[in-house]
N, CA, C and O atoms as a MOPAC input file, in Angstrom:
PM7 MOZYME 1SCF
protein

 N    -37.14300 1   -11.87800 1    24.58400 1
 C    -35.50100 1   -12.34700 1    24.75500 1
 C    -35.19500 1   -13.10300 1    23.25500 1
 O    -35.98500 1   -13.91300 1    22.77000 1
 N    -34.14800 1   -12.77400 1    22.72100 1
 C    -33.76000 1   -13.20800 1    21.46100 1
 C    -33.07300 1   -14.85300 1    21.86100 1
 O    -32.43000 1   -15.13000 1    22.87300 1
 N    -33.43300 1   -15.75600 1    20.75600 1
 C    -32.64000 1   -17.05700 1    21.13400 1
 C    -31.19000 1   -16.95000 1    20.70500 1
 O    -30.78300 1   -15.88000 1    20.25200 1
 N    -30.49600 1   -17.85600 1    20.80600 1
 C    -29.11300 1   -17.94500 1    20.49300 1
 C    -28.87300 1   -17.78400 1    19.23600 1
 O    -27.91900 1   -17.04800 1    18.98400 1
 N    -29.64600 1   -18.41200 1    18.02600 1
 C    -29.56000 1   -18.33300 1    16.68600 1
 C    -29.84800 1   -16.95500 1    16.25000 1
 O    -29.22300 1   -16.47900 1    15.30200 1
 N    -30.75500 1   -16.27900 1    16.87800 1
 C    -31.17200 1   -14.86600 1    16.61400 1
 C    -30.00100 1   -13.93800 1    16.79700 1
 O    -29.65500 1   -13.12600 1    15.94000 1
 N    -29.37400 1   -14.11200 1    18.03300 1
 C    -28.45300 1   -13.33200 1    18.63800 1
 C    -27.15700 1   -13.42700 1    17.71700 1
 O    -26.38800 1   -12.48100 1    17.54100 1
 N    -27.02700 1   -14.58400 1    17.19900 1
 C    -25.94700 1   -14.80100 1    16.05200 1
 C    -26.06100 1   -14.26600 1    14.76700 1
 O    -25.07400 1   -13.96100 1    14.09700 1
 N    -27.24500 1   -14.13400 1    14.37800 1
 C    -27.55900 1   -13.12300 1    13.29000 1
 C    -27.37300 1   -11.97300 1    13.17100 1
 O    -26.99900 1   -11.46900 1    12.11200 1
 N    -27.62300 1   -11.25800 1    14.35200 1
 C    -27.46800 1    -9.83100 1    14.54600 1
 C    -25.97700 1    -9.44400 1    15.16700 1
 O    -25.47900 1    -8.31800 1    15.13700 1
 N    -25.44800 1   -10.50500 1    15.67200 1
 C    -23.99000 1   -10.19800 1    15.99900 1
 C    -23.12500 1   -10.21500 1    14.86900 1
 O    -22.04600 1    -9.63600 1    14.99300 1
 N    -23.41400 1   -10.80700 1    13.72100 1
 C    -22.35400 1   -10.75300 1    12.71300 1
 C    -22.37300 1    -9.40600 1    11.92700 1
 O    -21.32000 1    -8.90000 1    11.54100 1
 N    -23.67200 1    -8.79700 1    11.68300 1
 C    -23.84600 1    -7.60300 1    11.29600 1
 C    -23.40700 1    -6.65300 1    12.26300 1
 O    -22.89900 1    -5.64100 1    11.77800 1
 N    -23.47100 1    -6.71600 1    13.49400 1
 C    -23.05800 1    -5.82300 1    14.33700 1
 C    -21.49800 1    -5.64700 1    14.46800 1
 O    -20.97800 1    -4.56400 1    14.73600 1
 N    -20.73400 1    -6.92600 1    14.23400 1
 C    -19.39700 1    -6.97200 1    14.35200 1
 C    -18.86900 1    -5.92700 1    13.16500 1
 O    -18.05900 1    -5.01700 1    13.34400 1
 N    -19.52900 1    -6.28000 1    11.88900 1
 C    -19.33000 1    -5.64600 1    10.70600 1
 C    -19.20100 1    -3.97500 1    11.01500 1
 O    -18.20100 1    -3.26500 1    10.89600 1
 N    -20.37800 1    -3.65800 1    11.39200 1
 C    -20.62100 1    -2.24500 1    11.87600 1
 C    -19.72100 1    -1.52100 1    12.92200 1
 O    -19.50900 1    -0.30900 1    12.87500 1
 N    -19.25200 1    -2.27900 1    13.78500 1
 C    -18.34500 1    -1.86200 1    14.80200 1
 C    -16.85300 1    -1.83100 1    14.31400 1
 O    -16.03800 1    -1.03900 1    14.78600 1
 N    -16.60100 1    -2.59500 1    13.49900 1
 C    -15.41500 1    -2.43600 1    12.57800 1
 C    -15.34600 1    -1.23600 1    11.90600 1
 O    -14.46100 1    -0.41400 1    12.13900 1
 N    -16.30200 1    -1.05900 1    11.00700 1
 C    -16.28700 1    -0.01600 1    10.22900 1
 C    -16.33900 1     1.28000 1    10.79000 1
 O    -15.77500 1     2.25100 1    10.28300 1
 N    -17.12400 1     1.31600 1    12.01200 1
 C    -17.10400 1     2.58900 1    12.96400 1
 C    -15.65800 1     2.77000 1    13.36700 1
 O    -15.19500 1     3.90900 1    13.29600 1
 N    -14.91700 1     1.80800 1    13.76800 1
 C    -13.40100 1     1.76200 1    14.17800 1
 C    -12.68200 1     2.39500 1    13.12200 1
 O    -11.88800 1     3.31800 1    13.29700 1
 N    -12.98600 1     1.86100 1    11.97200 1
 C    -12.20400 1     2.34000 1    10.92800 1
 C    -12.29600 1     3.98900 1    10.46200 1
 O    -11.41800 1     4.79700 1    10.15900 1
 N    -13.43000 1     4.06900 1    10.53100 1
 C    -14.13600 1     5.53100 1    10.28800 1
 C    -13.51700 1     6.41300 1    11.41000 1
 O    -13.02300 1     7.48500 1    11.06000 1
 N    -13.49500 1     6.03800 1    12.83500 1
 C    -12.80300 1     6.76400 1    13.69800 1
 C    -11.23400 1     6.89600 1    13.45300 1
 O    -10.62600 1     7.86800 1    13.90200 1
 N    -10.71100 1     6.07700 1    12.86100 1
 C     -9.26600 1     6.18500 1    12.86800 1
 C     -8.84700 1     7.18400 1    11.55700 1
 O     -7.96900 1     8.04700 1    11.57300 1
 N     -9.64500 1     6.85500 1    10.52700 1
 C     -9.23300 1     7.52300 1     9.06000 1
 C    -10.16300 1     9.00100 1     9.16000 1
 O     -9.69000 1     9.97900 1     8.58100 1
 N    -11.31800 1     9.13200 1     9.80600 1
 C    -11.85800 1    10.39000 1     9.78300 1
 C    -12.77300 1    10.37100 1     8.51600 1
 O    -13.66000 1    11.20900 1     8.67500 1
 N    -12.87100 1     9.82000 1     7.49100 1
 C    -13.50500 1     9.78200 1     6.32500 1
 C    -13.36900 1     8.57200 1     5.62200 1
 O    -12.37000 1     7.86300 1     5.73700 1
 N    -14.45700 1     8.26300 1     4.80000 1
 C    -14.72200 1     7.02000 1     3.88800 1
 C    -14.89000 1     7.73300 1     2.42100 1
 O    -15.39400 1     8.83900 1     2.22500 1
 N    -14.45700 1     7.01900 1     1.63100 1
 C    -14.79700 1     7.65200 1     0.15800 1
 C    -16.01800 1     6.76300 1    -0.25400 1
 O    -16.50400 1     5.81200 1     0.35900 1
 N    -16.36700 1     7.28500 1    -1.38200 1
 C    -17.56500 1     6.69200 1    -1.96200 1
 C    -17.48300 1     5.16900 1    -2.02200 1
 O    -18.21500 1     4.47700 1    -1.31400 1
 N    -16.56000 1     4.62800 1    -2.89500 1
 C    -16.34000 1     3.24600 1    -2.82200 1
 C    -16.06200 1     2.53600 1    -1.85000 1
 O    -16.29900 1     1.33100 1    -1.93600 1
 N    -15.48600 1     3.07200 1    -0.66300 1
 C    -15.51900 1     2.44900 1     0.48000 1
 C    -16.93800 1     2.11400 1     1.33300 1
 O    -17.12900 1     1.12300 1     2.03700 1
 N    -17.78100 1     3.10800 1     1.09800 1
 C    -18.99200 1     3.16300 1     1.48800 1
 C    -19.66100 1     1.77800 1     0.91500 1
 O    -20.16500 1     0.91600 1     1.63500 1
 N    -19.58900 1     1.73500 1    -0.24400 1
 C    -20.19700 1     0.68800 1    -1.08200 1
 C    -19.74600 1    -0.46800 1    -0.87800 1
 O    -20.54700 1    -1.40200 1    -0.90200 1
 N    -18.45100 1    -0.70100 1    -0.64200 1
 C    -17.93700 1    -1.96700 1     0.02300 1
 C    -18.37300 1    -2.24100 1     1.44000 1
 O    -18.45100 1    -3.41600 1     1.79700 1
 N    -18.65700 1    -1.30000 1     2.25300 1
 C    -19.23500 1    -1.51200 1     3.65700 1
 C    -20.58800 1    -2.06700 1     3.53700 1
 O    -20.91200 1    -3.09400 1     4.13500 1
 N    -21.34200 1    -1.44600 1     2.81700 1
 C    -22.75600 1    -1.80300 1     2.41100 1
 C    -22.73400 1    -3.49400 1     1.82500 1
 O    -23.54700 1    -4.36000 1     2.14800 1
 N    -21.77600 1    -3.62800 1     1.05400 1
 C    -21.65400 1    -5.07000 1     0.43400 1
 C    -21.42600 1    -5.98500 1     1.65000 1
 O    -22.15200 1    -6.97300 1     1.76200 1
 N    -20.38400 1    -5.71300 1     2.65900 1
 C    -20.12900 1    -6.85800 1     3.42000 1
 C    -20.96200 1    -6.88400 1     4.54500 1
 O    -21.03600 1    -7.90300 1     5.23200 1
 N    -21.89100 1    -5.40400 1     4.92800 1
 C    -23.06900 1    -5.62100 1     5.84900 1
 C    -24.26300 1    -6.52700 1     5.31300 1
 O    -25.03900 1    -7.13700 1     6.04900 1
 N    -24.29500 1    -6.52400 1     3.93400 1
 C    -25.40000 1    -7.12500 1     3.35900 1
 C    -25.11500 1    -8.65100 1     3.45300 1
 O    -25.95300 1    -9.46800 1     3.83500 1
 N    -23.91900 1    -8.93400 1     3.08800 1
 C    -23.39600 1   -10.35500 1     3.32700 1
 C    -23.55300 1   -11.06400 1     4.76500 1
 O    -23.88900 1   -12.23300 1     4.95700 1
 N    -23.22600 1   -10.06500 1     5.75800 1
 C    -23.57000 1   -10.44000 1     7.00300 1
 C    -25.10600 1   -11.10100 1     7.28100 1
 O    -25.46300 1   -12.12200 1     7.87000 1
 N    -25.77200 1   -10.13000 1     6.64200 1
 C    -27.13600 1   -10.47000 1     6.76100 1
 C    -27.58300 1   -11.28100 1     6.04100 1
 O    -28.25200 1   -12.16600 1     6.57500 1
 N    -27.42000 1   -11.30800 1     4.70900 1
 C    -27.79200 1   -12.53500 1     3.80800 1
 C    -27.37800 1   -13.94700 1     4.36900 1
 O    -28.13000 1   -14.92000 1     4.42300 1
 N    -26.02400 1   -13.90600 1     4.79100 1
 C    -25.79700 1   -15.40100 1     5.40700 1
 C    -26.64300 1   -15.95800 1     6.38500 1
 O    -26.65800 1   -17.18400 1     6.50100 1
 N    -27.48700 1   -15.11800 1     7.24800 1
 C    -28.08700 1   -15.73200 1     8.21100 1
 C    -29.56300 1   -15.66700 1     7.93400 1
 O    -30.33700 1   -16.35600 1     8.59800 1
 N    -29.97400 1   -14.88600 1     7.00400 1
 C    -31.27800 1   -14.87100 1     6.69800 1
 C    -31.73600 1   -15.77700 1     5.68300 1
 O    -32.69000 1   -16.50000 1     5.97300 1
 N    -31.11400 1   -15.87900 1     4.30400 1
 C    -31.56500 1   -16.63700 1     3.29600 1
 C    -30.88400 1   -18.20800 1     3.45200 1
 O    -29.85200 1   -18.51400 1     4.05000 1
 N    -31.71300 1   -18.97900 1     2.79400 1
 C    -31.78300 1   -20.47500 1     2.91700 1
 C    -30.09500 1   -20.86800 1     2.35300 1
 O    -29.24000 1   -21.39900 1     3.06300 1
 N    -29.95000 1   -20.52500 1     1.16900 1
 C    -28.62500 1   -20.71400 1     0.69300 1
 C    -27.81900 1   -19.30100 1     0.40900 1
 O    -27.23200 1   -19.14700 1    -0.66200 1
 N    -27.82200 1   -18.31500 1     1.39100 1
 C    -27.35300 1   -17.16800 1     1.79500 1
 C    -25.85200 1   -17.37900 1     1.75200 1
 O    -25.17400 1   -16.46100 1     1.29000 1
 N    -25.33400 1   -18.33500 1     2.12300 1
 C    -23.94000 1   -18.26900 1     2.55100 1
 C    -22.99900 1   -18.08000 1     1.47500 1
 O    -21.90700 1   -17.51500 1     1.54200 1
 N    -23.64300 1   -18.71100 1     0.29800 1
 C    -22.81400 1   -18.72700 1    -0.99400 1
 C    -22.60300 1   -17.21700 1    -1.67600 1
 O    -21.56600 1   -16.72600 1    -2.12200 1
 N    -23.89200 1   -16.67500 1    -1.60600 1
 C    -24.02300 1   -15.46500 1    -2.22400 1
 C    -23.16500 1   -14.38700 1    -1.20000 1
 O    -22.55500 1   -13.43000 1    -1.67800 1
 N    -23.19800 1   -14.65100 1     0.17100 1
 C    -22.65200 1   -13.91200 1     1.18400 1
 C    -21.06400 1   -13.95400 1     0.87900 1
 O    -20.41800 1   -12.90800 1     0.81600 1
 N    -20.48500 1   -15.20300 1     0.69700 1
 C    -19.17100 1   -15.29000 1     0.26100 1
 C    -18.74900 1   -14.57900 1    -0.76600 1
 O    -17.75400 1   -13.86300 1    -0.66300 1
 N    -19.52400 1   -14.69200 1    -2.00900 1
 C    -19.26200 1   -14.10500 1    -2.94500 1
 C    -19.10600 1   -12.43800 1    -2.78700 1
 O    -18.17500 1   -11.79400 1    -3.27000 1
 N    -20.14500 1   -11.91700 1    -2.05500 1
 C    -20.10700 1   -10.55600 1    -2.09100 1
 C    -18.88600 1   -10.01100 1    -1.29000 1
 O    -18.35400 1    -8.93000 1    -1.54200 1
 N    -18.44500 1   -10.96200 1    -0.18400 1
 C    -17.23000 1   -10.48500 1     0.51000 1
 C    -15.96600 1   -10.79700 1    -0.26600 1
 O    -14.95800 1   -10.14200 1     0.00100 1
 N    -15.92400 1   -11.67000 1    -1.13600 1
 C    -14.62200 1   -11.82200 1    -2.07300 1
 C    -14.62000 1   -10.63900 1    -2.96200 1
 O    -13.59100 1    -9.96600 1    -3.02400 1
 N    -15.75100 1   -10.28400 1    -3.71600 1
 C    -15.90000 1    -9.17700 1    -4.56300 1
 C    -15.41400 1    -8.08100 1    -3.86500 1
 O    -14.49100 1    -7.46400 1    -4.39600 1
 N    -15.87000 1    -7.67000 1    -2.69700 1
 C    -15.58300 1    -6.30200 1    -1.84600 1
 C    -14.02300 1    -6.26800 1    -1.62200 1
 O    -13.29400 1    -5.34600 1    -1.98700 1
 N    -13.57100 1    -7.55800 1    -0.88500 1
 C    -12.11900 1    -7.65000 1    -0.73200 1
 C    -11.26100 1    -7.35800 1    -1.87100 1
 O    -10.32300 1    -6.56500 1    -1.80700 1
 N    -11.61900 1    -8.06000 1    -2.99700 1
 C    -10.73100 1    -8.02700 1    -4.35100 1
 C    -10.90600 1    -6.54900 1    -4.76000 1
 O     -9.90300 1    -5.98700 1    -5.20000 1
 N    -11.83600 1    -5.98600 1    -4.68600 1
 C    -12.26900 1    -4.62000 1    -5.39700 1
 C    -11.24100 1    -3.61500 1    -4.30000 1
 O    -10.48100 1    -2.76800 1    -4.76800 1
 N    -11.34900 1    -3.83400 1    -3.01700 1
 C    -10.45600 1    -3.16300 1    -2.22200 1
 C     -8.86800 1    -3.12000 1    -2.24300 1
 O     -8.11900 1    -2.15900 1    -2.07100 1
 N     -8.57500 1    -4.48500 1    -2.51200 1
 C     -6.90400 1    -4.90800 1    -2.85700 1
 C     -6.55100 1    -4.28200 1    -4.11700 1
 O     -5.52100 1    -3.61000 1    -4.18300 1
 N     -7.30700 1    -4.43700 1    -5.12400 1
 C     -7.06700 1    -4.24300 1    -6.54300 1
 C     -6.98500 1    -2.68200 1    -6.80500 1
 O     -6.43800 1    -2.26400 1    -7.82600 1
 N     -7.45900 1    -1.95000 1    -5.99900 1
 C     -7.88000 1    -0.65000 1    -6.59700 1
 C     -6.97800 1     0.51700 1    -5.42900 1
 O     -7.32700 1     1.67900 1    -5.22200 1
 N     -5.90800 1    -0.10500 1    -4.86200 1
 C     -4.94600 1     0.69500 1    -4.46700 1
 C     -4.19900 1     1.47700 1    -5.59100 1
 O     -4.06500 1     1.03300 1    -6.73200 1
 N     -3.74000 1     2.64700 1    -5.17500 1
 C     -3.08800 1     3.47700 1    -6.40200 1
 C     -1.81900 1     2.87300 1    -6.81200 1
 O     -1.07000 1     2.53900 1    -5.89400 1
 N     -1.46000 1     2.68400 1    -7.93400 1
 C     -0.36300 1     1.92900 1    -8.46200 1
 C      0.15300 1     2.71400 1    -9.66900 1
 O     -0.56700 1     2.98000 1   -10.63100 1
 N      1.44800 1     3.07300 1    -9.57000 1
 C      1.96300 1     3.88300 1   -10.69000 1
 C      1.94100 1     3.03900 1   -12.06300 1
 O      2.05800 1     3.67900 1   -13.10800 1
 N      1.79600 1     1.63000 1   -12.12200 1
 C      1.97200 1     0.84300 1   -13.22200 1
 C      0.88300 1     0.81900 1   -13.91000 1
 O      0.83700 1     0.58800 1   -15.11900 1
 N     -0.25100 1     1.10100 1   -13.05100 1
 C     -1.50300 1     1.07800 1   -13.78400 1
 C     -2.10700 1     2.11200 1   -14.62300 1
 O     -1.56000 1     3.19600 1   -14.41900 1
 N     -3.01600 1     2.16400 1   -15.47100 1
 C     -3.83700 1     3.34700 1   -16.54500 1
 C     -4.53000 1     4.16500 1   -15.51600 1
 O     -5.08400 1     3.63300 1   -14.55400 1
 N     -4.50600 1     5.55200 1   -15.71800 1
 C     -5.00400 1     6.38600 1   -14.96000 1
 C     -6.42000 1     6.35300 1   -14.84600 1
 O     -6.96700 1     7.16100 1   -14.09500 1
 N     -7.17600 1     5.41600 1   -15.57600 1
 C     -8.56400 1     5.29500 1   -15.51300 1
 C     -8.74500 1     4.30100 1   -14.21900 1
 O     -9.61500 1     4.36400 1   -13.35000 1
 N     -7.72000 1     3.41100 1   -14.34200 1
 C     -7.83800 1     2.31500 1   -13.11200 1
 C     -7.59000 1     3.04400 1   -11.65800 1
 O     -8.24900 1     2.76500 1   -10.65700 1
 N     -6.44900 1     4.10000 1   -11.70200 1
 C     -6.21000 1     4.73100 1   -10.66100 1
 C     -7.11600 1     5.59900 1   -10.26000 1
 O     -6.98300 1     6.03900 1    -9.11800 1
 N     -8.28500 1     6.07400 1   -11.10400 1
 C     -8.98100 1     7.00700 1   -10.69500 1
 C    -10.03600 1     6.32400 1    -9.55600 1
 O    -10.56100 1     6.90700 1    -8.60800 1
 N    -10.18000 1     4.87600 1    -9.95600 1
 C    -10.81600 1     4.22300 1    -8.92300 1
 C    -10.49100 1     4.08800 1    -7.43600 1
 O    -11.28700 1     3.76900 1    -6.55300 1
 N     -9.15600 1     4.39100 1    -7.29500 1
 C     -8.36000 1     3.97100 1    -6.14000 1
 C     -9.03600 1     4.32800 1    -4.70600 1
 O     -9.45800 1     5.45300 1    -4.43800 1
 N     -9.07700 1     3.30600 1    -3.89100 1
 C     -9.83600 1     3.80100 1    -2.66900 1
 C     -8.67500 1     4.49000 1    -1.75600 1
 O     -8.96700 1     5.38700 1    -0.96500 1
 N     -7.49900 1     4.07400 1    -1.89600 1
 C     -6.36900 1     4.35400 1    -1.01000 1
 C     -5.10000 1     4.52600 1    -1.62300 1
 O     -5.01200 1     3.92000 1    -2.69100 1
 N     -3.96700 1     5.23900 1    -1.24400 1
 C     -2.72900 1     5.02600 1    -1.65100 1
 C     -2.13800 1     3.87000 1    -0.75500 1
 O     -2.55800 1     3.55900 1     0.35900 1
 N     -1.05200 1     3.26800 1    -1.45800 1
 C     -0.38500 1     2.19600 1    -0.59900 1
 C      0.30100 1     2.78200 1     0.54700 1
 O      0.77300 1     3.90900 1     0.39700 1
 N      0.42600 1     2.20200 1     1.64800 1
 C      0.79300 1     2.48400 1     2.90000 1
 C      2.36300 1     3.09200 1     2.91300 1
 O      2.73600 1     4.11900 1     3.48000 1
 N      3.10400 1     2.23300 1     2.18700 1
 C      4.44400 1     2.52900 1     1.93300 1
 C      4.59800 1     3.77800 1     1.10400 1
 O      5.60100 1     4.41300 1     1.42900 1
 N      3.93200 1     4.28700 1     0.17800 1
 C      4.18400 1     5.20700 1    -0.63700 1
 C      3.72300 1     6.49300 1     0.21600 1
 O      4.31400 1     7.56000 1     0.04700 1
 N      2.71500 1     6.38600 1     1.08900 1
 C      2.13100 1     7.42400 1     1.84800 1
 C      3.12500 1     7.89000 1     2.81400 1
 O      3.22700 1     9.07100 1     3.14600 1
 N      3.87200 1     6.91800 1     3.26900 1
 C      5.25400 1     7.21900 1     4.37900 1
 C      6.47300 1     8.06800 1     3.69400 1
 O      7.16500 1     8.87700 1     4.31300 1
 N      6.59500 1     7.79600 1     2.52000 1
 C      7.72100 1     8.30200 1     1.86400 1
 C      7.51800 1     9.75400 1     1.29000 1
 O      6.44400 1    10.03300 1     0.75800 1
 N      8.57800 1    10.73200 1     1.39200 1
 C      8.13900 1    11.77600 1     0.93100 1
 C      8.42500 1    11.92800 1    -0.58300 1
 O      9.15200 1    11.09800 1    -1.12800 1
 N      7.91100 1    12.90400 1    -1.25600 1
 C      7.80100 1    12.67500 1    -2.68600 1
 C      9.24500 1    12.76200 1    -3.35300 1
 O     10.09600 1    13.59900 1    -3.05100 1
 N      9.37700 1    11.80400 1    -4.26700 1
 C     10.79800 1    11.73900 1    -5.04000 1
 C     11.66500 1    10.99800 1    -4.27800 1
 O     12.76500 1    10.96100 1    -4.82900 1
 N     11.63300 1    10.36600 1    -3.19800 1
 C     12.39400 1     9.47200 1    -2.43000 1
 C     12.24700 1     7.87000 1    -2.71300 1
 O     11.18100 1     7.26000 1    -2.62500 1
 N     13.27300 1     7.40300 1    -3.00100 1
 C     13.12100 1     5.93300 1    -3.08900 1
 C     12.90300 1     5.28900 1    -1.85000 1
 O     13.15100 1     5.87700 1    -0.79800 1
 N     12.33500 1     3.80000 1    -1.88500 1
 C     12.80100 1     3.04200 1    -0.53000 1
 C     14.02200 1     2.49700 1    -0.52600 1
 O     14.35800 1     2.17500 1     0.61400 1
 N     14.84600 1     2.25900 1    -1.37700 1
 C     16.15300 1     1.66400 1    -1.50800 1
 C     16.90100 1     2.44600 1    -2.45500 1
 O     17.01700 1     2.00900 1    -3.60000 1
 N     17.47900 1     3.66000 1    -2.10000 1
 C     18.31800 1     4.58400 1    -3.01000 1
 C     19.49900 1     3.59700 1    -3.48100 1
 O     20.02200 1     2.71000 1    -2.80700 1
 N     19.80200 1     3.98800 1    -4.86200 1
 C     20.93900 1     3.09200 1    -5.27100 1
 C     22.41900 1     3.84500 1    -4.87200 1
 O     22.56400 1     5.05800 1    -4.72300 1
 N     23.43000 1     2.85200 1    -4.74600 1
 C     24.68800 1     3.57200 1    -4.42000 1
 C     25.49700 1     2.68300 1    -5.29700 1
 O     25.15500 1     1.58900 1    -5.74600 1
 N     26.67400 1     3.34400 1    -5.48300 1
 C     27.60200 1     2.94900 1    -6.14700 1
 C     28.76900 1     2.13600 1    -5.27600 1
 O     29.33600 1     2.61300 1    -4.29300 1
 N     28.95000 1     1.15500 1    -5.68900 1
 C     30.19600 1     0.26300 1    -4.90400 1
 C     31.28000 1     0.25400 1    -5.44700 1
 O     31.42100 1    -0.25000 1    -6.56100 1
 N     32.35800 1     0.85500 1    -4.72000 1
 C     33.63100 1     0.69300 1    -5.70300 1
 C     34.56300 1    -0.23100 1    -5.03600 1
 O     35.62800 1    -0.53000 1    -5.57700 1

């Protein structure tokens, strides 16, 4: 039987894996960049409980993974080289038909 501390160690990594499985179930696929981010977060969950000073390194991994994920959405204002690394298009832009604006301009007379 596992002690409470050991259960906590495995629970953190297990929660991340369940969240990834849920996301994979909803989207049906993950890009290579997203798999890299998943591995980083799972590694952070494991390192935070195994290493003596692993929490700082785990925090750094999670911050880098989150920042990379947030900063790599497709944006029309960014150069093509940056958009080539995009993990997903912005949700609002996915919902709009091509060429339509969110707030069309109208003339007020």
